[in-house]
C-alpha positions, 0 to 999 in steps of 0.5 A: 053226602057220600058214604065215606063221609057218613061212615067217618062220622059214625066212628065205626071200627072198619077193617080193610075197607074197599070201594069199587065204582060201577058208574058215576055221572049224574047217578052213581053206583058203588060197591063197598066191602069191609070187616065190621063187628056186629055192634058197629053193624047195628049202628050202621044199620040204624043210621042208614035206615037198613031193614032185614030183607029175605034171602030169596029177594037177593038176585044174582046181580048182587053175587056177580059184581066185577071186582075180584074181592066181591064174594058175598056169601048168601046163606040163612046165617047171613044178615041181609039188609036193605033200604026200602024198595031196593032197586035190584034190576034197574035204576030205581027212584031218586035217592039213596038205596043200599043192599048189604050182607053181613056174615057173622063168621068173618064179620064181612060186610058187602054193600051195593049202593045206588045214589040217584040224583 
């Protein structure tokens, strides 16, 4: 199951999706950015099992990713969502993990994905 395949099945109104592969061998790590209206964000959140995460738990690694277009805004107005026990500093356990932010001002979603075998 890839994110691109899963998102297509959800029939979301995505604008200008961009993907960046951080690593891919046995495990893979991706960045995804797209515009997404709030009703579709709610569908995505429910489908992927994302839950609210406190702002103070988002590390600097999330902000400092390589692609030029990766510029997430972190503030009290931004929704921060993650799968349970998102591995911020290491590989984490096997399975699919995600950390996302969604800014209501511009409706831009930034998602860091770790898919571990």
